[in-house]
C-alpha positions as CSV (number, residue, x, y, z in Angstrom):
1,M,168.5,142.1,286.2
2,K,170.1,138.7,287.0
3,G,171.8,137.9,290.3
4,I,175.0,135.9,291.0
5,I,176.2,134.7,294.4
6,L,179.8,133.6,294.3
7,A,180.1,130.9,296.9
8,G,183.2,128.9,295.7
9,G,186.7,128.8,297.0
10,K,188.4,126.7,299.6
11,A,188.1,129.0,302.7
12,T,191.4,127.8,304.2
13,R,191.3,130.5,306.8
14,L,188.3,128.8,308.4
15,R,189.6,125.3,308.7
16,P,188.9,122.9,310.3
17,L,185.3,124.2,310.0
18,T,185.5,124.2,306.2
19,S,187.0,120.7,306.2
20,I,183.4,119.4,306.5
21,T,181.3,121.9,304.6
22,S,181.5,125.1,302.6
23,K,182.2,128.4,304.3
24,Q,178.9,129.9,302.9
25,L,176.9,127.1,304.7
26,L,178.4,127.8,308.1
27,P,175.9,129.3,310.6
28,V,175.7,133.0,311.3
29,Y,173.7,132.8,314.5
30,D,170.5,131.0,313.4
31,K,170.8,130.9,309.6
32,P,173.3,129.5,307.1
33,M,175.6,132.3,305.9
34,I,174.3,132.1,302.3
35,Y,170.8,133.1,303.4
36,Y,172.1,136.7,304.0
37,P,173.3,137.3,300.4
38,I,170.2,135.6,299.0
39,D,168.1,138.0,301.1
40,T,170.1,141.0,299.9
41,L,169.4,140.1,296.2
42,I,165.7,139.2,296.7
43,K,165.1,142.4,298.7
44,A,166.5,144.3,295.7
45,G,164.0,142.6,293.4
46,I,166.3,140.0,291.9
47,K,164.7,136.6,291.7
48,D,166.7,134.8,289.0
49,I,169.9,133.9,290.8
50,L,173.0,131.8,289.8
51,I,174.9,130.3,292.7
52,I,178.5,129.5,291.9
53,I,179.9,126.8,294.1
54,A,183.0,124.7,294.6
55,P,182.7,121.0,293.6
56,D,183.5,119.5,297.0
57,Y,180.2,120.4,298.8
58,S,177.9,121.2,295.9
59,G,175.4,118.6,297.1
60,H,175.1,120.5,300.4
61,F,173.9,123.6,298.6
62,L,171.3,121.7,296.6
63,N,170.0,119.9,299.6
64,L,169.6,123.2,301.5
65,L,168.4,125.6,298.8
66,G,166.8,123.5,296.1
67,D,165.4,125.4,293.2
68,G,164.7,128.5,295.2
69,K,161.0,128.1,295.3
70,E,161.0,128.3,299.1
71,F,162.6,131.8,298.8
72,G,160.2,133.0,296.1
73,A,163.1,132.9,293.6
74,H,164.6,130.6,291.0
75,F,168.1,129.3,291.7
76,S,170.5,127.9,289.1
77,Y,173.9,126.4,290.0
78,A,177.4,126.3,288.3
79,V,180.6,124.7,289.6
80,Q,183.8,126.7,289.8
81,K,186.5,123.9,289.8
82,E,189.3,126.2,290.9
83,P,189.2,129.8,292.3
84,R,190.3,132.1,289.5
85,G,189.3,135.4,290.9
86,L,186.0,137.2,291.5
87,A,185.7,138.3,287.8
88,D,185.6,134.6,286.8
89,A,182.0,134.6,287.9
90,F,181.0,136.6,284.8
91,I,182.8,134.0,282.5
92,I,181.2,131.1,284.3
93,G,177.8,132.9,284.3
94,K,178.0,134.1,280.7
95,D,175.1,132.1,279.4
96,F,173.0,132.7,282.5
97,I,173.5,136.5,282.2
98,G,172.6,136.5,278.5
99,D,171.7,140.0,277.5
100,D,170.8,141.3,281.0
101,S,172.5,143.4,283.6
102,V,173.8,141.5,286.6
103,T,174.4,142.1,290.3
104,M,176.9,139.9,292.0
105,I,177.3,139.5,295.7
106,L,180.0,137.5,297.5
107,G,178.6,134.6,299.5
108,D,180.4,135.6,302.7
109,N,179.3,139.3,302.6
110,I,176.6,140.2,305.1
111,F,174.7,143.5,304.8
112,E,172.1,145.2,306.9
113,K,171.2,147.8,304.2
114,D,168.4,147.4,301.7
115,F,169.9,148.2,298.3
116,S,166.7,148.0,296.3
117,Q,166.5,151.7,295.4
118,E,170.0,151.8,294.0
119,I,169.8,148.6,292.1
120,S,166.3,149.2,290.7
121,S,167.4,152.6,289.3
122,F,170.5,151.2,287.6
123,K,170.6,151.8,283.9
124,S,174.1,151.1,282.5
125,G,177.8,151.1,283.3
126,A,178.9,149.9,286.7
127,M,177.8,150.5,290.3
128,V,179.8,149.6,293.4
129,F,179.4,150.3,297.1
130,A,182.1,151.6,299.5
131,K,182.3,151.9,303.2
132,K,184.9,153.5,305.5
133,V,187.0,150.9,307.3
134,S,189.9,150.7,309.7
135,D,191.9,148.3,307.6
136,P,191.6,149.3,303.9
137,E,194.7,147.5,302.9
138,R,192.7,144.2,303.0
139,F,190.3,145.3,300.3
140,G,189.9,147.1,297.0
141,V,190.3,150.8,297.9
142,V,188.6,153.7,296.1
143,E,190.2,157.1,296.0
144,F,187.9,160.2,295.7
145,D,188.5,163.7,294.5
146,E,187.2,166.8,296.5
147,N,183.8,166.3,295.0
148,M,183.7,162.6,296.1
149,N,184.0,161.3,292.5
150,A,186.0,158.1,292.2
151,V,189.5,158.7,290.6
152,S,191.2,155.4,291.3
153,I,190.4,151.9,292.6
154,E,193.3,149.8,293.8
155,E,193.4,146.1,295.0
156,K,194.8,145.6,298.5
157,P,197.3,148.4,298.3
158,Q,200.2,148.6,300.8
159,K,199.6,152.3,301.1
160,P,195.9,152.9,300.7
161,K,194.9,156.3,299.2
162,S,191.8,156.4,301.2
163,D,190.0,154.4,304.0
164,Y,187.0,153.5,301.8
165,A,186.8,149.8,300.9
166,V,184.8,148.5,297.9
167,V,182.5,145.9,299.4
168,G,181.4,142.6,297.9
169,L,178.3,143.8,296.0
170,Y,178.6,144.8,292.3
171,T,176.2,145.8,289.6
172,Y,177.2,145.8,286.0
173,D,175.7,146.1,282.5
174,N,176.1,143.4,280.0
175,K,179.6,144.6,278.9
176,V,181.0,143.0,282.0
177,V,181.1,139.6,280.4
178,E,183.3,140.8,277.5
179,Y,185.6,142.7,279.9
180,A,186.0,139.7,282.1
181,Q,186.9,137.4,279.2
182,N,189.6,139.8,278.0
183,L,191.3,140.3,281.4
184,A,194.8,139.2,282.0
185,P,195.5,137.5,285.3
186,S,197.1,139.6,288.0
187,P,200.4,138.8,289.7
188,R,198.3,136.7,292.1
189,G,197.2,134.6,289.2
190,E,193.6,135.8,289.4
191,I,191.3,137.9,287.2
192,E,190.5,140.7,289.5
193,I,187.2,142.4,290.0
194,T,189.2,145.6,290.7
195,D,190.4,145.4,287.1
196,I,186.8,145.3,285.9
197,N,186.0,148.3,288.0
198,G,189.1,150.0,286.6
199,I,187.8,149.6,283.0
200,Y,184.5,151.2,283.8
201,L,186.3,153.9,285.8
202,K,188.5,154.7,282.8
203,N,185.4,154.9,280.6
204,G,183.7,157.2,283.0
205,E,180.9,154.7,283.6
206,I,181.2,153.8,287.3
207,K,179.2,155.0,290.2
208,V,180.4,154.5,293.8
209,N,177.7,154.7,296.5
210,I,178.9,155.2,300.0
211,F,177.0,153.7,302.9
212,D,177.5,153.4,306.6
213,S,175.4,150.5,307.9
214,L,176.5,147.0,308.8
215,W,178.8,145.1,306.5
216,E,180.8,142.1,307.4
217,D,183.1,140.0,305.3
218,A,182.6,136.8,307.3
219,G,185.7,135.0,306.1
220,T,187.7,134.8,309.3
221,F,186.9,133.4,312.8
222,D,186.7,136.8,314.3
223,S,184.4,138.3,311.7
224,L,182.2,135.2,311.7
225,L,181.9,135.4,315.5
226,H,181.3,139.2,315.4
227,V,178.5,139.1,312.9
228,S,176.9,136.1,314.6
229,N,176.8,138.1,317.9
230,V,175.3,141.1,316.0
231,M,172.6,139.0,314.5
232,A,171.9,137.3,317.9
233,E,171.5,140.7,319.5
234,K,169.2,141.9,316.7
235,A,167.0,138.8,317.1
236,K,166.9,139.3,320.9
237,T,165.8,142.9,320.4
238,K,163.0,141.9,318.0
239,V,161.7,139.4,320.6
240,E,161.8,142.0,323.3
241,V,159.9,144.5,321.1
242,K,157.2,142.0,320.5
Protein backbone atom coordinates (compact mmCIF):
# COMPACT_ATOMS: atom_id res chain seq x y z
CA MET A 1 0.00 0.00 0.00
CA LYS A 2 1.36 3.40 -1.04
CA GLY A 3 0.34 6.71 0.52
CA ILE A 4 -0.28 10.15 -0.99
CA ILE A 5 -0.65 13.44 0.84
CA LEU A 6 -2.19 16.13 -1.33
CA ALA A 7 -0.72 19.42 -0.12
CA GLY A 8 -0.95 21.66 -3.17
CA GLY A 9 -3.36 24.47 -3.91
CA LYS A 10 -3.25 28.19 -3.22
CA ALA A 11 -5.35 28.31 0.00
CA THR A 12 -6.73 31.75 -0.76
CA ARG A 13 -9.20 31.47 2.13
CA LEU A 14 -6.29 31.63 4.58
CA ARG A 15 -4.54 34.71 3.22
CA PRO A 16 -2.52 36.62 4.34
CA LEU A 17 -1.15 33.60 6.27
CA THR A 18 -0.66 31.68 3.03
CA SER A 19 1.08 34.61 1.37
CA ILE A 20 4.26 33.53 3.14
CA THR A 21 4.00 29.74 3.30
CA SER A 22 1.82 26.78 2.38
CA LYS A 23 -1.43 26.13 4.27
CA GLN A 24 -0.23 22.65 5.22
CA LEU A 25 2.82 24.12 6.98
CA LEU A 26 0.80 26.43 9.23
CA PRO A 27 0.82 25.48 12.92
CA VAL A 28 -1.94 23.44 14.49
CA TYR A 29 -1.09 24.16 18.13
CA ASP A 30 2.48 22.85 18.45
CA LYS A 31 2.95 21.01 15.13
CA PRO A 32 2.86 21.93 11.44
CA MET A 33 -0.49 20.89 9.96
CA ILE A 34 1.06 18.29 7.65
CA TYR A 35 2.38 16.30 10.62
CA TYR A 36 -1.18 15.13 11.31
CA PRO A 37 -1.88 13.47 7.92
CA ILE A 38 1.63 12.00 7.99
CA ASP A 39 0.83 10.49 11.37
CA THR A 40 -2.50 9.12 10.09
CA LEU A 41 -0.78 7.26 7.24
CA ILE A 42 2.11 5.97 9.33
CA LYS A 43 -0.24 4.70 12.04
CA ALA A 44 -2.05 2.78 9.29
CA GLY A 45 1.23 1.08 8.39
CA ILE A 46 1.92 3.15 5.26
CA LYS A 47 5.57 4.18 5.13
CA ASP A 48 6.13 4.94 1.42
CA ILE A 49 4.51 8.36 0.94
CA LEU A 50 4.31 10.80 -1.97
CA ILE A 51 3.72 14.41 -0.93
CA ILE A 52 2.19 16.51 -3.72
CA ILE A 53 3.01 20.19 -3.28
CA ALA A 54 2.54 23.52 -5.05
CA PRO A 55 5.67 25.07 -6.60
CA ASP A 56 5.68 28.30 -4.57
CA TYR A 57 6.82 26.85 -1.26
CA SER A 58 8.18 23.44 -2.25
CA GLY A 59 11.51 24.16 -0.56
CA HIS A 60 9.72 24.73 2.76
CA PHE A 61 8.42 21.14 2.70
CA LEU A 62 11.84 19.73 1.86
CA ASN A 63 13.51 21.72 4.64
CA LEU A 64 10.94 20.57 7.19
CA LEU A 65 10.35 16.94 6.22
CA GLY A 66 13.44 15.80 4.32
CA ASP A 67 13.38 12.22 3.10
CA GLY A 68 11.09 11.02 5.89
CA LYS A 69 13.73 9.17 7.88
CA GLU A 70 12.92 11.19 10.99
CA PHE A 71 9.36 9.82 10.78
CA GLY A 72 10.39 6.22 10.13
CA ALA A 73 9.12 6.55 6.56
CA HIS A 74 10.26 7.36 3.04
CA PHE A 75 8.98 10.57 1.44
CA SER A 76 8.91 11.39 -2.26
CA TYR A 77 7.75 14.71 -3.68
CA ALA A 78 5.89 15.85 -6.80
CA VAL A 79 4.86 19.34 -7.84
CA GLN A 80 1.30 20.15 -8.89
CA LYS A 81 1.70 23.33 -10.92
CA GLU A 82 -2.00 24.19 -10.92
CA PRO A 83 -4.84 22.73 -8.82
CA ARG A 84 -6.84 20.48 -11.16
CA GLY A 85 -8.97 18.63 -8.61
CA LEU A 86 -8.30 15.97 -6.01
CA ALA A 87 -8.36 13.13 -8.53
CA ASP A 88 -5.35 14.73 -10.28
CA ALA A 89 -3.23 13.26 -7.48
CA PHE A 90 -3.54 9.81 -9.04
CA ILE A 91 -2.36 11.09 -12.42
CA ILE A 92 0.59 12.93 -10.88
CA GLY A 93 1.33 9.89 -8.72
CA LYS A 94 0.92 7.27 -11.45
CA ASP A 95 4.55 6.12 -11.51
CA PHE A 96 4.80 6.27 -7.73
CA ILE A 97 1.69 4.10 -7.26
CA GLY A 98 2.91 1.54 -9.79
CA ASP A 99 0.99 -1.71 -9.31
CA ASP A 100 0.03 -1.03 -5.69
CA SER A 101 -3.12 0.10 -3.94
CA VAL A 102 -3.05 3.64 -2.56
CA THR A 103 -4.45 5.66 0.32
CA MET A 104 -4.69 9.40 -0.22
CA ILE A 105 -5.22 11.91 2.56
CA LEU A 106 -5.74 15.64 2.15
CA GLY A 107 -2.99 17.71 3.75
CA ASP A 108 -5.44 19.87 5.70
CA ASN A 109 -7.54 17.01 7.12
CA ILE A 110 -6.92 16.16 10.76
CA PHE A 111 -8.21 12.97 12.36
CA GLU A 112 -8.17 11.54 15.84
CA LYS A 113 -9.14 8.03 14.74
CA ASP A 114 -6.64 5.26 14.04
CA PHE A 115 -7.61 3.80 10.65
CA SER A 116 -5.04 1.00 10.67
CA GLN A 117 -7.55 -1.86 11.00
CA GLU A 118 -9.67 -0.71 8.06
CA ILE A 119 -6.74 0.08 5.78
CA SER A 120 -4.73 -3.05 6.58
CA SER A 121 -7.75 -5.24 5.75
CA PHE A 122 -8.40 -3.51 2.40
CA LYS A 123 -8.34 -5.90 -0.56
CA SER A 124 -9.80 -4.25 -3.67
CA GLY A 125 -12.23 -1.65 -4.96
CA ALA A 126 -12.58 1.60 -3.02
CA MET A 127 -12.99 2.52 0.62
CA VAL A 128 -14.01 5.94 1.90
CA PHE A 129 -15.01 7.31 5.27
CA ALA A 130 -18.04 9.40 6.19
CA LYS A 131 -19.06 11.44 9.19
CA LYS A 132 -22.33 13.16 10.11
CA VAL A 133 -21.94 16.94 9.82
CA SER A 134 -24.11 20.02 10.25
CA ASP A 135 -23.15 21.54 6.87
CA PRO A 136 -23.07 18.67 4.34
CA GLU A 137 -23.52 21.03 1.38
CA ARG A 138 -19.81 21.91 1.74
CA PHE A 139 -18.67 18.35 1.02
CA GLY A 140 -19.19 15.23 -0.99
CA VAL A 141 -22.38 13.73 0.44
CA VAL A 142 -23.18 10.02 0.60
CA GLU A 143 -26.77 8.79 0.55
CA PHE A 144 -27.58 5.45 2.20
CA ASP A 145 -30.45 3.00 1.86
CA GLU A 146 -32.27 1.52 4.86
CA ASN A 147 -29.44 -1.00 5.33
CA MET A 148 -26.80 1.78 5.32
CA ASN A 149 -25.45 0.77 1.96
CA ALA A 150 -24.28 3.69 -0.18
CA VAL A 151 -26.61 4.46 -3.08
CA SER A 152 -25.28 7.83 -4.26
CA ILE A 153 -22.39 10.23 -3.70
CA GLU A 154 -22.86 13.85 -4.73
CA GLU A 155 -20.32 16.70 -4.71
CA LYS A 156 -21.38 19.81 -2.74
CA PRO A 157 -25.11 19.43 -3.44
CA GLN A 158 -27.46 22.37 -2.90
CA LYS A 159 -29.98 19.96 -1.38
CA PRO A 160 -28.02 17.17 0.35
CA LYS A 161 -29.70 13.76 0.46
CA SER A 162 -28.10 13.03 3.83
CA ASP A 163 -25.94 14.73 6.45
CA TYR A 164 -23.01 12.33 5.97
CA ALA A 165 -19.93 13.95 4.44
CA VAL A 166 -17.17 11.99 2.75
CA VAL A 167 -13.96 13.05 4.50
CA GLY A 168 -10.51 13.57 2.98
CA LEU A 169 -9.19 10.02 3.34
CA TYR A 170 -9.57 7.59 0.44
CA THR A 171 -8.26 4.07 -0.26
CA TYR A 172 -8.33 2.62 -3.77
CA ASP A 173 -7.01 -0.32 -5.71
CA ASN A 174 -4.78 0.23 -8.73
CA LYS A 175 -7.69 0.88 -11.11
CA VAL A 176 -7.95 4.41 -9.69
CA VAL A 177 -5.13 5.61 -11.96
CA GLU A 178 -6.97 4.58 -15.12
CA TYR A 179 -10.25 6.02 -13.85
CA ALA A 180 -8.61 9.36 -13.05
CA GLN A 181 -6.93 9.57 -16.45
CA ASN A 182 -10.27 9.08 -18.21
CA LEU A 183 -12.27 11.60 -16.17
CA ALA A 184 -13.77 14.63 -17.86
CA PRO A 185 -13.51 17.89 -15.88
CA SER A 186 -16.58 18.96 -13.93
CA PRO A 187 -18.32 22.31 -14.47
CA ARG A 188 -15.82 23.67 -11.93
CA GLY A 189 -13.03 22.73 -14.34
CA GLU A 190 -11.66 20.04 -12.00
CA ILE A 191 -11.45 16.26 -12.10
CA GLU A 192 -13.46 15.35 -9.04
CA ILE A 193 -12.76 12.69 -6.46
CA THR A 194 -16.54 12.26 -6.19
CA ASP A 195 -16.58 11.10 -9.83
CA ILE A 196 -13.95 8.47 -8.96
CA ASN A 197 -16.11 7.30 -6.07
CA GLY A 198 -19.14 7.27 -8.39
CA ILE A 199 -17.40 4.86 -10.76
CA TYR A 200 -16.60 2.44 -7.95
CA LEU A 201 -20.15 2.83 -6.61
CA LYS A 202 -21.66 2.05 -10.02
CA ASN A 203 -19.49 -1.08 -10.17
CA GLY A 204 -20.57 -2.14 -6.70
CA GLU A 205 -16.98 -1.87 -5.45
CA ILE A 206 -17.07 0.84 -2.80
CA LYS A 207 -17.26 0.54 0.96
CA VAL A 208 -18.24 3.51 3.12
CA ASN A 209 -17.12 3.38 6.75
CA ILE A 210 -18.91 5.70 9.18
CA PHE A 211 -16.98 7.11 12.13
CA ASP A 212 -17.72 9.62 14.87
CA SER A 213 -14.40 10.84 16.25
CA LEU A 214 -12.58 14.11 15.59
CA TRP A 215 -12.30 15.25 11.98
CA GLU A 216 -11.40 18.77 10.98
CA ASP A 217 -10.91 20.23 7.51
CA ALA A 218 -8.53 22.99 8.64
CA GLY A 219 -8.91 25.17 5.57
CA THR A 220 -10.60 28.19 7.16
CA PHE A 221 -9.59 30.53 9.99
CA ASP A 222 -12.37 29.18 12.22
CA SER A 223 -11.59 25.50 11.63
CA LEU A 224 -7.85 26.11 12.04
CA LEU A 225 -8.44 27.88 15.35
CA HIS A 226 -10.88 25.22 16.53
CA VAL A 227 -8.61 22.25 15.86
CA SER A 228 -5.62 24.11 17.36
CA ASN A 229 -7.62 24.64 20.57
CA VAL A 230 -8.65 20.98 20.60
CA MET A 231 -5.05 19.83 20.25
CA ALA A 232 -3.91 22.28 22.92
CA GLU A 233 -6.50 20.90 25.32
CA LYS A 234 -5.46 17.32 24.55
CA ALA A 235 -1.80 18.19 25.19
CA LYS A 236 -2.74 19.86 28.48
CA THR A 237 -4.74 16.79 29.54
CA LYS A 238 -1.77 14.51 28.81
CA VAL A 239 0.50 16.66 30.96
CA GLU A 240 -2.00 16.62 33.84
CA VAL A 241 -2.36 12.82 33.62
CA LYS A 242 1.42 12.40 33.86
